[in-house]
VMD Tcl script that draws the C-alpha trace (Angstrom):
set ca {
  {0.00 0.00 0.00}
  {1.40 3.47 -0.90}
  {1.98 5.72 2.08}
  {-0.47 8.61 1.91}
  {0.65 12.16 2.55}
  {-0.96 13.58 5.68}
  {-1.71 17.31 5.65}
  {-0.93 18.78 9.04}
  {-3.38 21.39 10.27}
  {-1.31 24.40 11.18}
  {-3.78 25.42 13.86}
  {-3.52 22.10 15.69}
  {-2.05 22.09 19.14}
  {1.63 21.34 19.39}
  {1.39 17.75 20.73}
  {-1.24 16.76 18.18}
  {0.74 18.36 15.36}
  {3.79 16.38 16.38}
  {1.68 13.20 16.56}
  {0.50 13.77 12.98}
  {4.06 14.37 11.87}
  {5.19 11.13 13.53}
  {2.37 9.26 11.85}
  {3.46 10.58 8.47}
  {7.04 9.42 8.85}
  {8.26 6.15 7.39}
  {9.96 3.99 9.98}
  {11.96 1.12 8.49}
  {12.18 -0.62 11.87}
  {8.42 -0.57 12.36}
  {7.92 -1.77 8.79}
  {10.31 -4.68 9.30}
  {8.71 -5.64 12.63}
  {5.17 -5.20 11.38}
  {4.53 -2.68 14.18}
  {1.73 -0.16 13.82}
  {1.39 3.03 15.88}
  {-1.65 5.10 16.88}
  {-2.37 8.46 18.50}
  {-5.57 9.78 20.11}
  {-6.33 13.46 20.68}
  {-8.03 13.33 24.05}
  {-9.51 16.80 23.63}
  {-10.87 16.40 20.12}
  {-11.40 12.65 19.86}
  {-9.26 12.53 16.73}
  {-7.19 9.49 15.69}
  {-3.98 9.25 13.68}
  {-2.50 6.01 12.40}
  {0.88 5.06 11.04}
  {0.98 3.45 7.60}
  {1.11 -0.05 9.06}
  {-1.74 0.61 11.53}
  {-3.89 2.04 8.72}
  {-3.14 -1.06 6.68}
  {-4.23 -3.24 9.61}
  {-7.58 -1.42 9.80}
  {-8.02 -1.00 6.05}
  {-8.72 2.74 6.55}
  {-7.17 6.13 5.82}
  {-4.45 7.52 8.04}
  {-6.79 9.88 9.98}
  {-10.02 7.92 10.37}
  {-12.77 8.80 12.75}
  {-13.27 6.47 15.73}
  {-16.52 5.24 14.16}
  {-14.71 4.26 10.95}
  {-12.18 2.26 12.95}
  {-14.91 0.60 15.01}
  {-16.78 -0.36 11.85}
  {-13.82 -2.51 10.80}
  {-13.90 -4.42 14.10}
  {-15.96 -7.59 14.51}
  {-19.35 -6.90 16.10}
  {-18.66 -9.04 19.15}
  {-15.44 -7.09 19.93}
  {-16.62 -3.50 19.35}
  {-17.98 -2.87 22.81}
  {-14.71 -3.81 24.53}
  {-12.72 -1.55 22.17}
  {-15.21 1.33 22.66}
  {-14.87 1.01 26.45}
  {-11.08 1.03 26.15}
  {-11.08 4.17 23.91}
  {-13.38 5.96 26.37}
  {-10.97 5.03 29.16}
  {-7.98 6.44 27.24}
  {-9.87 9.57 26.16}
  {-10.81 10.25 29.77}
  {-7.15 10.26 30.77}
  {-6.65 6.60 31.62}
  {-3.32 4.87 31.15}
  {-1.96 1.34 30.50}
  {-4.94 0.32 28.37}
  {-4.64 -2.90 26.37}
  {-7.02 -5.13 24.48}
  {-7.23 -7.68 21.67}
  {-9.85 -7.64 18.94}
  {-10.63 -8.94 15.47}
  {-10.82 -6.92 12.26}
  {-12.03 -8.08 8.88}
  {-10.65 -6.40 5.76}
  {-10.80 -7.19 2.07}
  {-7.76 -9.10 0.93}
  {-6.78 -10.26 4.41}
  {-9.95 -11.73 5.85}
  {-10.12 -12.06 9.62}
  {-7.12 -10.89 11.64}
  {-6.36 -10.50 15.34}
  {-4.82 -7.21 16.57}
  {-3.45 -6.27 19.96}
  {-3.66 -2.59 20.93}
  {-1.45 -1.37 23.78}
  {-1.20 2.14 25.24}
  {2.24 3.61 25.93}
  {3.13 6.47 28.27}
  {1.53 9.80 27.22}
  {3.84 12.44 25.72}
  {4.34 15.99 27.08}
  {1.19 17.42 28.66}
  {-0.90 14.25 28.27}
  {-3.37 15.74 25.79}
  {-2.36 13.10 23.24}
  {-2.34 9.39 24.06}
  {-0.51 6.89 21.92}
  {0.56 3.33 21.63}
  {1.30 0.41 19.37}
  {-0.79 -1.96 17.30}
  {0.48 -5.49 16.65}
  {-0.87 -8.19 14.38}
  {-1.14 -11.30 16.64}
  {-2.94 -13.44 14.07}
  {-0.10 -15.96 13.86}
  {-0.18 -16.57 17.61}
  {-3.95 -16.84 17.56}
  {-3.77 -19.26 14.66}
  {-1.32 -21.41 16.60}
  {-3.82 -21.44 19.46}
  {-6.53 -22.41 16.98}
  {-4.40 -25.32 15.81}
  {-4.04 -26.45 19.41}
  {-7.80 -26.21 19.85}
  {-8.24 -28.24 16.68}
  {-5.98 -30.97 18.07}
  {-7.88 -30.93 21.34}
  {-11.20 -31.01 19.48}
  {-9.96 -33.92 17.40}
  {-9.28 -35.95 20.54}
  {-12.68 -35.04 21.97}
  {-14.55 -35.97 18.81}
  {-12.70 -39.25 18.33}
  {-13.07 -40.43 21.91}
  {-16.18 -38.76 23.25}
  {-18.52 -38.55 20.24}
  {-20.61 -41.52 19.23}
  {-22.47 -39.71 16.43}
  {-20.97 -38.73 13.08}
  {-23.57 -35.95 12.89}
  {-22.26 -34.35 16.10}
  {-18.63 -34.76 15.04}
  {-18.96 -33.19 11.59}
  {-21.31 -30.40 12.70}
  {-18.97 -29.55 15.56}
  {-15.94 -29.34 13.30}
  {-17.77 -27.15 10.77}
  {-18.81 -24.73 13.50}
  {-15.31 -24.69 14.98}
  {-13.73 -23.80 11.64}
  {-16.25 -21.06 10.86}
  {-16.12 -19.40 14.26}
  {-12.38 -19.59 14.77}
  {-11.28 -18.75 11.23}
  {-14.00 -16.26 10.37}
  {-16.00 -18.01 7.65}
  {-19.76 -17.52 7.40}
  {-20.71 -20.88 5.84}
  {-19.37 -24.41 6.14}
  {-20.77 -27.62 4.69}
  {-19.89 -31.24 4.10}
  {-20.95 -32.82 0.82}
  {-21.17 -36.59 1.26}
  {-20.79 -39.05 -1.58}
  {-23.83 -41.35 -1.56}
  {-24.22 -44.49 -3.64}
  {-27.48 -46.14 -2.61}
  {-29.31 -48.81 -4.53}
  {-32.11 -47.38 -6.65}
  {-30.66 -43.85 -6.74}
  {-27.89 -42.34 -8.88}
  {-24.55 -41.93 -7.13}
  {-23.73 -38.33 -6.28}
  {-22.71 -35.76 -3.71}
  {-25.33 -34.23 -1.44}
  {-25.10 -31.60 1.28}
  {-25.46 -33.70 4.42}
  {-24.23 -31.24 7.08}
  {-24.07 -27.44 7.06}
  {-23.43 -24.65 9.54}
  {-23.61 -20.90 9.06}
  {-23.15 -17.79 11.14}
  {-26.42 -16.68 12.77}
  {-25.63 -13.07 11.89}
  {-25.75 -13.81 8.15}
  {-29.01 -14.31 6.25}
  {-28.03 -17.41 4.28}
  {-31.40 -19.15 4.00}
  {-31.45 -18.95 0.14}
  {-27.99 -20.51 -0.04}
  {-28.92 -23.26 2.42}
  {-32.08 -24.02 0.44}
  {-30.15 -24.17 -2.85}
  {-27.57 -26.48 -1.28}
  {-30.17 -28.84 0.18}
  {-31.90 -29.28 -3.20}
  {-28.73 -29.94 -5.17}
  {-27.18 -33.31 -6.02}
  {-23.95 -33.39 -8.05}
  {-22.48 -36.29 -9.95}
  {-18.71 -36.87 -9.71}
  {-17.04 -34.27 -11.92}
  {-20.11 -32.01 -11.98}
  {-19.81 -28.49 -10.64}
  {-17.13 -27.33 -8.24}
  {-17.96 -29.88 -5.55}
  {-18.06 -32.78 -8.00}
  {-14.82 -31.68 -9.64}
  {-12.97 -31.44 -6.32}
  {-14.23 -34.88 -5.30}
  {-13.27 -36.48 -8.61}
  {-9.84 -34.83 -8.90}
  {-8.88 -34.97 -5.23}
  {-7.52 -31.40 -5.53}
  {-8.59 -28.35 -3.50}
  {-10.05 -25.27 -5.21}
  {-10.09 -21.60 -4.21}
  {-12.43 -19.00 -5.72}
  {-12.49 -15.25 -5.07}
  {-15.74 -14.31 -6.80}
  {-18.37 -16.89 -5.92}
  {-21.22 -15.10 -7.66}
  {-19.35 -15.02 -10.97}
  {-17.91 -18.55 -11.00}
  {-19.45 -20.55 -13.82}
  {-19.02 -24.01 -12.32}
  {-20.48 -23.00 -8.96}
  {-23.99 -24.34 -9.46}
  {-25.32 -22.11 -6.68}
  {-23.89 -18.84 -8.02}
  {-27.24 -17.03 -7.99}
  {-27.89 -17.98 -4.37}
  {-24.32 -16.96 -3.46}
  {-24.87 -13.57 -5.11}
  {-28.17 -13.09 -3.27}
  {-26.49 -13.80 0.07}
  {-23.38 -11.70 -0.61}
  {-20.95 -14.62 -0.50}
  {-17.56 -13.89 -2.07}
  {-14.51 -16.06 -1.37}
  {-14.79 -19.83 -1.05}
  {-12.52 -22.81 -0.50}
  {-13.28 -26.43 -1.40}
  {-11.17 -29.44 -0.44}
  {-11.69 -33.22 -0.48}
  {-11.92 -35.50 2.57}
  {-9.88 -38.64 1.98}
  {-8.31 -41.42 4.02}
  {-6.80 -44.84 3.50}
  {-9.19 -47.59 4.56}
  {-8.39 -50.76 6.48}
  {-8.02 -52.60 3.17}
  {-5.42 -50.03 1.96}
  {-7.87 -48.53 -0.56}
  {-8.38 -44.76 -0.89}
  {-11.69 -43.73 0.66}
  {-13.34 -40.49 -0.49}
  {-16.37 -39.82 1.71}
  {-16.96 -36.26 0.49}
  {-15.95 -32.62 0.11}
  {-15.77 -29.73 2.59}
  {-16.61 -26.18 1.53}
  {-16.36 -22.83 3.32}
  {-17.69 -19.44 2.13}
  {-17.00 -15.90 3.31}
  {-18.75 -12.60 2.64}
  {-15.28 -11.00 2.43}
  {-12.78 -10.96 -0.40}
  {-10.09 -13.18 1.10}
  {-6.66 -14.21 -0.08}
  {-5.64 -17.80 -0.90}
  {-2.94 -17.59 1.77}
  {-5.58 -17.33 4.52}
  {-5.26 -19.85 7.35}
  {-7.90 -22.28 6.14}
  {-5.88 -23.82 3.26}
  {-3.02 -24.47 5.67}
  {-5.33 -26.32 8.05}
  {-7.24 -28.18 5.35}
  {-5.36 -31.44 5.85}
  {-5.94 -31.38 9.62}
  {-9.62 -30.59 9.19}
  {-10.01 -33.27 6.52}
  {-8.28 -35.75 8.84}
  {-10.74 -34.89 11.62}
  {-13.72 -35.63 9.44}
  {-12.12 -38.72 7.88}
  {-11.09 -40.25 11.21}
  {-14.51 -39.57 12.70}
  {-16.22 -41.24 9.74}
  {-13.83 -44.19 9.82}
  {-14.21 -44.67 13.57}
  {-18.00 -44.45 13.42}
  {-18.06 -46.92 10.54}
  {-15.88 -49.39 12.41}
  {-17.87 -48.88 15.59}
  {-21.05 -49.60 13.65}
  {-19.46 -52.76 12.28}
  {-18.56 -53.83 15.82}
  {-22.10 -53.09 17.00}
  {-23.68 -55.02 14.13}
  {-21.33 -57.98 14.59}
  {-22.02 -58.00 18.32}
  {-25.78 -58.09 17.71}
  {-25.94 -60.38 14.68}
  {-25.75 -64.12 14.24}
  {-22.87 -64.54 11.81}
  {-24.29 -67.45 9.86}
  {-27.87 -66.29 9.30}
  {-27.65 -62.52 9.66}
  {-30.49 -62.58 12.19}
  {-30.34 -61.01 15.65}
  {-28.27 -63.18 17.96}
  {-29.49 -64.42 21.33}
  {-28.29 -61.39 23.32}
  {-29.72 -58.86 20.88}
  {-33.07 -60.66 20.65}
  {-33.26 -60.76 24.45}
  {-32.51 -57.04 24.50}
  {-35.43 -56.35 22.12}
  {-37.72 -58.47 24.28}
  {-36.49 -56.76 27.47}
  {-37.27 -53.32 26.05}
  {-40.67 -54.36 24.74}
  {-41.60 -55.79 28.15}
  {-40.41 -52.61 29.84}
  {-42.08 -50.15 27.47}
  {-45.28 -51.99 26.57}
  {-48.32 -49.69 27.03}
  {-51.04 -50.80 29.40}
  {-53.56 -53.02 27.67}
  {-51.31 -53.81 24.70}
  {-50.24 -57.38 24.05}
  {-47.58 -59.06 21.96}
  {-46.38 -62.59 21.39}
  {-43.25 -64.73 21.32}
  {-42.83 -67.75 19.03}
  {-40.14 -70.25 20.04}
  {-39.15 -72.38 17.01}
  {-37.09 -75.57 17.08}
  {-36.28 -77.52 13.90}
  {-37.16 -81.22 14.04}
  {-34.85 -83.89 12.61}
  {-32.01 -81.39 12.20}
  {-29.36 -83.47 13.96}
  {-29.67 -86.43 11.53}
  {-28.90 -84.05 8.66}
  {-25.70 -82.92 10.38}
  {-24.75 -86.50 11.13}
  {-25.46 -87.78 7.63}
  {-24.23 -84.92 5.43}
  {-21.97 -82.87 7.73}
  {-22.22 -79.41 9.21}
  {-22.09 -77.71 5.83}
  {-25.46 -79.25 4.96}
  {-26.82 -78.17 8.34}
  {-25.59 -74.63 7.73}
  {-27.41 -74.55 4.39}
  {-30.65 -75.54 6.12}
  {-30.24 -72.89 8.84}
  {-29.36 -70.15 6.36}
  {-32.23 -70.93 3.97}
  {-34.70 -71.22 6.85}
  {-33.60 -67.80 8.16}
  {-34.21 -66.31 4.68}
  {-37.69 -67.81 4.62}
  {-38.45 -66.37 8.06}
  {-37.38 -62.90 6.92}
  {-39.69 -63.17 3.92}
  {-42.79 -64.18 5.87}
  {-42.86 -62.05 9.02}
  {-45.19 -59.01 9.06}
  {-43.74 -55.48 9.40}
  {-42.58 -54.66 12.91}
  {-41.73 -58.25 13.86}
  {-38.24 -59.29 14.94}
  {-36.43 -62.57 14.38}
  {-33.50 -64.06 16.28}
  {-31.41 -67.19 16.20}
  {-30.99 -68.32 19.79}
  {-28.41 -70.99 18.98}
  {-28.13 -74.32 17.17}
  {-31.45 -75.01 15.44}
  {-33.49 -72.73 17.75}
  {-35.12 -69.53 16.50}
  {-37.50 -67.03 18.06}
  {-39.94 -64.49 16.66}
  {-41.17 -61.41 18.51}
  {-44.38 -59.84 17.28}
  {-45.11 -56.15 16.98}
  {-47.16 -54.65 19.85}
  {-50.88 -55.19 19.37}
  {-50.60 -58.52 17.55}
  {-53.75 -60.61 18.00}
  {-53.97 -64.33 18.75}
  {-55.14 -64.95 15.19}
  {-52.10 -63.10 13.79}
  {-49.74 -65.16 15.97}
  {-51.31 -68.40 14.78}
  {-51.23 -67.24 11.15}
  {-47.50 -66.50 11.38}
  {-46.90 -69.81 13.18}
  {-48.62 -71.66 10.32}
  {-46.43 -69.83 7.82}
  {-43.30 -70.81 9.80}
  {-44.39 -74.46 9.81}
  {-44.88 -74.32 6.05}
  {-41.46 -72.69 5.58}
  {-39.83 -75.51 7.55}
  {-41.69 -78.26 5.64}
  {-40.52 -77.08 2.22}
  {-37.46 -79.04 1.12}
  {-33.96 -77.60 1.44}
  {-31.64 -78.15 -1.53}
  {-28.10 -79.23 -0.73}
  {-26.21 -80.29 -3.84}
  {-28.20 -83.15 -5.31}
  {-30.10 -83.74 -2.09}
  {-33.50 -82.40 -1.07}
  {-33.45 -82.32 2.71}
  {-36.61 -82.54 4.82}
  {-37.17 -81.11 8.30}
  {-40.14 -79.76 10.21}
  {-40.59 -77.35 13.12}
  {-42.08 -77.44 16.58}
  {-43.36 -74.06 17.77}
  {-44.36 -72.74 21.17}
  {-46.37 -69.52 21.59}
  {-46.57 -67.27 24.65}
  {-48.20 -63.86 25.00}
  {-47.63 -60.75 27.14}
  {-48.87 -60.22 29.80}
  {-50.96 -63.43 29.99}
  {-47.99 -65.79 30.19}
  {-45.35 -63.48 31.61}
  {-44.27 -59.87 32.03}
  {-40.52 -60.30 31.56}
  {-38.16 -61.96 29.11}
  {-37.45 -64.97 31.32}
  {-41.13 -65.73 31.93}
  {-42.19 -65.33 28.29}
  {-39.34 -67.46 26.93}
  {-39.92 -70.11 29.60}
  {-43.59 -70.30 28.62}
  {-42.84 -70.42 24.88}
  {-40.14 -73.05 25.46}
  {-42.57 -75.17 27.48}
  {-45.19 -74.88 24.74}
  {-42.60 -75.85 22.11}
  {-41.78 -79.06 24.02}
  {-45.50 -79.73 24.22}
  {-45.56 -79.56 20.41}
  {-42.75 -82.10 20.23}
  {-44.57 -84.48 22.60}
  {-47.68 -84.22 20.44}
  {-45.83 -85.46 17.36}
  {-43.85 -82.42 16.14}
  {-44.59 -80.28 13.05}
  {-47.15 -78.17 14.85}
  {-47.56 -75.03 16.99}
  {-48.86 -75.06 20.58}
  {-49.97 -72.19 22.75}
  {-48.79 -72.21 26.37}
  {-51.61 -73.39 28.63}
  {-49.85 -73.66 32.00}
  {-49.48 -77.43 32.11}
  {-46.84 -77.91 29.44}
  {-43.68 -78.13 31.53}
  {-40.67 -78.55 29.27}
  {-39.46 -82.05 28.61}
  {-36.19 -81.43 30.39}
  {-37.75 -79.75 33.42}
  {-37.06 -82.79 35.56}
  {-33.41 -82.70 34.57}
  {-33.21 -78.98 35.35}
  {-34.78 -79.46 38.76}
  {-32.36 -82.28 39.49}
  {-29.42 -80.08 38.44}
  {-30.61 -77.22 40.61}
  {-31.03 -79.51 43.61}
  {-27.51 -80.91 43.22}
  {-26.11 -77.43 42.60}
  {-27.10 -76.32 46.09}
  {-24.88 -79.04 47.58}
  {-22.04 -78.97 45.04}
  {-19.75 -76.66 47.02}
  {-20.26 -78.54 50.27}
  {-19.59 -81.86 48.57}
  {-16.50 -80.58 46.77}
  {-17.84 -81.28 43.28}
  {-16.48 -78.11 41.66}
  {-12.95 -78.00 40.31}
  {-10.94 -75.51 38.26}
  {-9.04 -75.81 35.02}
  {-6.67 -73.19 33.75}
  {-6.29 -71.94 30.19}
  {-2.96 -70.26 29.37}
  {-2.75 -66.66 28.20}
  {0.52 -66.47 26.25}
  {2.72 -63.82 24.72}
  {2.11 -63.79 20.98}
  {5.79 -63.67 20.07}
  {7.48 -66.55 21.94}
  {4.33 -68.17 23.43}
  {5.52 -67.82 27.01}
  {2.75 -68.21 29.60}
  {1.99 -64.73 30.90}
  {-1.17 -65.63 32.81}
  {-3.88 -68.28 33.20}
  {-7.65 -67.93 33.30}
  {-9.53 -69.90 35.95}
  {-12.45 -71.87 34.43}
  {-14.92 -73.63 36.71}
  {-16.09 -77.20 36.07}
  {-18.76 -79.32 37.82}
  {-18.70 -83.07 38.19}
  {-22.00 -84.42 39.59}
  {-22.10 -87.46 41.97}
  {-23.05 -89.70 39.01}
  {-19.87 -88.65 37.19}
  {-21.63 -86.37 34.70}
  {-19.59 -83.26 33.75}
  {-22.04 -80.37 33.51}
  {-20.94 -77.62 31.08}
  {-20.65 -74.12 32.57}
  {-23.14 -72.71 30.05}
  {-25.73 -75.04 31.63}
  {-25.18 -74.60 35.36}
  {-24.02 -70.96 35.45}
  {-27.45 -69.63 34.25}
  {-29.09 -71.84 36.88}
  {-26.77 -70.44 39.53}
  {-27.57 -66.89 38.45}
  {-31.31 -67.53 38.66}
  {-31.01 -68.99 42.16}
  {-28.43 -66.47 43.45}
  {-25.98 -69.32 44.07}
  {-23.64 -67.47 41.72}
  {-22.28 -65.40 44.63}
  {-21.27 -68.46 46.65}
  {-19.81 -70.14 43.57}
  {-17.91 -66.97 42.63}
  {-16.38 -66.72 46.08}
  {-15.31 -70.36 45.92}
  {-13.66 -69.77 42.53}
  {-11.68 -66.76 43.75}
  {-10.58 -68.53 46.93}
  {-9.49 -71.68 45.07}
  {-7.78 -69.66 42.33}
  {-5.74 -67.69 44.92}
  {-4.70 -70.91 46.65}
  {-3.66 -72.46 43.33}
  {-1.81 -69.29 42.33}
  {0.19 -69.47 45.55}
  {1.17 -73.05 44.65}
  {2.22 -71.99 41.15}
  {4.39 -69.19 42.52}
  {5.93 -71.48 45.14}
  {6.78 -73.99 42.39}
  {8.80 -71.39 40.52}
  {6.20 -69.84 38.20}
  {6.41 -66.47 39.94}
  {5.58 -64.41 36.86}
  {2.26 -66.11 36.11}
  {-0.85 -63.97 36.80}
  {-4.35 -65.27 37.51}
  {-7.47 -64.07 35.61}
  {-10.82 -64.68 37.32}
  {-14.27 -63.93 35.88}
  {-16.67 -62.00 38.09}
  {-20.48 -62.00 37.86}
  {-22.57 -58.90 38.55}
  {-24.06 -59.89 41.95}
  {-20.67 -60.65 43.49}
  {-18.94 -57.62 41.98}
  {-21.35 -54.90 43.14}
  {-20.86 -55.93 46.80}
  {-19.28 -53.01 48.70}
  {-17.34 -55.50 50.82}
  {-15.58 -57.05 47.82}
  {-12.33 -54.99 48.02}
  {-11.84 -55.81 51.71}
  {-12.68 -59.49 51.20}
  {-10.31 -59.89 48.24}
  {-7.50 -58.05 50.00}
  {-7.89 -60.31 53.04}
  {-7.95 -63.40 50.81}
  {-4.80 -62.32 48.96}
  {-3.02 -61.71 52.28}
  {-4.17 -65.06 53.69}
  {-2.93 -67.01 50.68}
  {0.28 -64.99 50.35}
  {-0.28 -63.73 46.79}
  {0.36 -60.21 45.55}
  {-2.90 -58.47 44.45}
  {-1.01 -57.27 41.37}
  {-0.88 -60.88 40.16}
  {-4.70 -61.15 40.15}
  {-6.85 -59.75 37.31}
  {-10.62 -59.63 37.75}
  {-12.49 -59.87 34.43}
  {-15.87 -58.18 33.92}
  {-18.18 -58.00 30.92}
  {-19.41 -54.67 29.54}
  {-22.93 -55.59 30.65}
  {-21.88 -55.92 34.29}
  {-20.33 -52.45 34.21}
  {-23.20 -50.73 32.38}
  {-26.03 -52.26 34.42}
  {-24.51 -50.97 37.66}
  {-22.23 -48.22 36.32}
  {-22.03 -45.89 39.33}
  {-21.47 -48.63 41.90}
  {-19.24 -50.89 39.82}
  {-16.88 -48.10 38.72}
  {-16.40 -47.01 42.34}
  {-15.57 -50.59 43.36}
  {-13.24 -50.94 40.37}
  {-11.32 -47.84 41.42}
  {-10.95 -49.14 44.98}
  {-9.71 -52.51 43.72}
  {-7.19 -50.82 41.43}
  {-6.02 -48.69 44.35}
  {-5.31 -51.89 46.28}
  {-3.31 -53.31 43.41}
  {-5.77 -55.71 41.75}
  {-5.95 -55.72 37.97}
  {-9.27 -55.12 36.18}
  {-9.95 -56.42 32.67}
  {-12.89 -55.94 30.29}
  {-13.97 -59.33 28.92}
  {-15.66 -59.97 25.54}
  {-15.00 -56.40 24.38}
  {-17.43 -55.31 21.65}
  {-20.15 -57.78 22.65}
  {-22.03 -55.41 24.94}
  {-22.29 -51.64 24.86}
  {-18.90 -50.79 23.33}
  {-19.17 -47.11 24.18}
  {-15.86 -45.30 23.87}
  {-17.17 -42.52 26.09}
  {-17.65 -45.20 28.79}
  {-14.36 -46.96 28.10}
  {-12.26 -43.85 28.59}
  {-13.62 -43.49 32.17}
  {-13.15 -47.11 33.26}
  {-10.23 -47.87 35.60}
  {-9.18 -50.96 33.64}
  {-5.80 -52.25 32.57}
  {-6.72 -54.76 29.88}
  {-9.44 -55.81 27.46}
  {-10.17 -58.99 25.54}
  {-11.10 -59.23 21.89}
  {-14.09 -61.57 21.77}
  {-13.66 -64.82 19.85}
  {-16.55 -63.78 17.57}
  {-14.32 -61.16 15.95}
  {-11.40 -63.57 15.67}
  {-13.45 -66.12 13.72}
  {-12.83 -64.56 10.30}
  {-9.22 -63.45 10.83}
  {-7.20 -63.18 8.65}
  {-9.54 -63.79 5.69}
  {-12.62 -61.70 6.50}
  {-11.98 -58.02 5.80}
  {-14.54 -56.77 8.34}
  {-13.22 -59.00 11.14}
  {-9.67 -57.87 10.38}
  {-10.70 -54.20 10.45}
  {-12.45 -54.63 13.80}
  {-9.53 -56.49 15.37}
  {-7.05 -53.87 14.17}
  {-9.27 -51.08 15.50}
  {-9.41 -52.70 18.94}
  {-5.63 -53.21 18.92}
  {-5.10 -49.55 17.98}
  {-7.57 -48.47 20.65}
  {-5.78 -50.52 23.31}
  {-2.39 -49.18 22.22}
  {-3.49 -45.54 22.35}
  {-5.28 -45.97 25.69}
  {-2.35 -47.94 27.13}
  {-4.46 -51.07 27.71}
  {-3.12 -54.61 27.39}
  {-5.10 -56.45 24.71}
  {-5.76 -60.22 24.83}
  {-7.16 -61.95 21.74}
  {-9.48 -64.87 22.59}
  {-10.33 -67.78 20.34}
  {-6.93 -68.12 18.65}
  {-7.10 -71.52 17.00}
  {-4.94 -71.35 13.83}
  {-1.42 -70.35 12.90}
  {-2.88 -67.88 10.39}
  {-4.74 -66.08 13.18}
  {-1.62 -66.01 15.34}
  {0.48 -64.66 12.47}
  {-2.00 -61.85 11.86}
  {-2.04 -60.88 15.52}
  {1.76 -60.86 15.63}
  {1.88 -58.67 12.53}
  {-0.33 -56.01 14.11}
  {1.20 -56.09 17.57}
  {-1.32 -57.99 19.72}
  {0.68 -58.69 22.89}
  {-1.29 -61.63 24.37}
  {-3.31 -64.52 22.94}
  {-5.63 -67.16 24.36}
  {-7.28 -70.14 22.69}
  {-6.79 -73.74 21.70}
  {-3.62 -72.96 19.74}
  {-1.72 -71.44 22.71}
  {-3.24 -74.04 25.01}
  {-6.48 -75.71 26.06}
  {-7.74 -75.64 29.67}
  {-5.80 -78.07 31.88}
  {-5.80 -79.07 35.57}
  {-3.44 -77.40 38.01}
  {-1.16 -80.44 38.05}
  {-0.36 -79.97 34.36}
  {0.78 -76.43 35.09}
  {2.86 -77.50 38.08}
  {4.59 -80.04 35.85}
  {6.12 -77.10 33.97}
  {8.01 -75.83 37.01}
  {10.64 -74.52 36.81}
  {9.10 -72.43 34.03}
  {9.69 -73.69 30.49}
  {8.30 -71.44 27.71}
  {6.88 -74.19 25.48}
  {3.63 -74.47 23.64}
  {3.73 -78.27 23.28}
  {2.21 -79.40 26.60}
  {-0.96 -77.39 25.81}
  {-1.25 -77.96 22.14}
  {-2.94 -81.34 22.39}
  {-4.21 -81.23 25.97}
}
mol new
graphics top color blue
foreach p $ca { graphics top sphere $p radius 0.5 }
foreach p [lrange $ca 0 end-1] q [lrange $ca 1 end] { graphics top cylinder $p $q radius 0.2 }
display resetview
């Protein structure tokens, strides 16, 4: 900018005349330092600016105070006006920071500081410094902080993107920000659509928002489509006159001028380039391409990209945790969750029904043709169920050849029977497996809310009992629960429950230990205590049979205490035999963990058996923590304070909330075997496992992969840095004596490989 000549009024007072002369002088030092100077005539309210200060404000060298204030952002004007009044009234040592917006420079931060008054004090003066660079550095720090907050604390992509758009606009001085997402849905042409937008409330941008919401651009079409297709950013200085801006008329109507477009890209888990969309920002000012936004584009793009990638992976984890892998139906836990919520939220007077379906003659198919044939039957039957259920119904596979259907609220008895007949017909139709046409049938039990129960357990018990009644009546039919159809195995269950009450006293429980090994050299790092039950008749009852019974009868607390006590005693023996480094993992159920006396009891037990609490890790599921969050977290913190380790078991199978995880006082988490099943061949499983490993690494948590059964799985985990593994490959569960036989410690996999 050329330095203007300032005409000095000969009648001005001496100090003011000298101030004007100083303002007119060229100071090479000030120019090199970027230092502006200002003077204020306290008597006349007049202002003089040096060349650099005038350039900062975008005004003449002797502007009126109102002209200067007009260049200042609305939110900052009051503070500057108060400061000028203070100086004009004779005040000293004034200082403030404010924002100005000028054509060619956009938004800048200035710091105004008053220096000592000259001569008689009628003229005040000081310096004006451009502090934009320092402010921009602070903005970058806020961006980094915001990135962490969005990635860890936000579970919604909407909140993440909208928050970033607002942050950019407010901090960098842009009036409009939007994200154009690439959408490729079946039945609609692929294109980019404005999914999220934010604009300054002080700008009337309704026409531009409306034009953006109605527009869809194909790749390569318009500015947005071109940026997406080319992967290159684009800057424009005259939005209203840009031919390939398809909203030029709306931009002109809203007074939008400069704009910047840049693509959002990231490399996906399969190493392919992902291009979710384009970011755009508009300003009502004429701004220069060297404004701060282009320099931060990569960071902003990374924020959006990482948020999208994390939400996508989190959604995959959620879906996998809720879905039966073979059939794509809701799994047992997710179906139970639907039924729980329907029982809890059902309006008074409304009814709904549960259909419990069991395939008849399914086992002979598995025996005769193998599990592949059985899988074909299950998959095809699930497809038929999806095709026949009315809107609002839910279907789940409970396990094996058992399925369940949950009606929509308000379903009548006739509708339940009609659907049951359709299910029977779907089961009777032959299933094609190679050259074979396989025949099965179904037995169905029906229960209704609230007639047969008001909770999940009661409704499923009634439907299960009715299903067994159908089997007793000859199979291939549906029965409604009538109160006298006790399930066929009820006698066995009652016998188990009776024996379970005496099992501890009679010493029928025993523990086996499954190794948890380092992935690199397969050294035993820890063992997990697994309870077993041998009945007086010699029958070994699986844990998945007697543990639910124990939970129903509250015996789970007594059994849990026995497990911890026995595990501590066995750990002391292992340490005494020379396996000092081995740690003990023990599973905890909800009723025993939410006991306030647990920390004291465990500490006393560790002292009595002579084991260090740091060598004991208590494993909890996400459900245990979430159902009793306030109490369980407090107990977890007290246990950690006393040295006990806390681990999150079956990670991803429950609530999987990162906002919860970051507040849990845990030291380790386990990747559930469900996610290991497809490694290393299933792309989604691999992406989920890598995400959990990265999460554990960044949060400084030890990660254990469960269900490691093949060398290919182990090789994948080694490649991506999983520290610990557990499964049949590292070692099957074995009695304590097999572990003691390893003392002194020998890091071998062999003794467990075929146990």
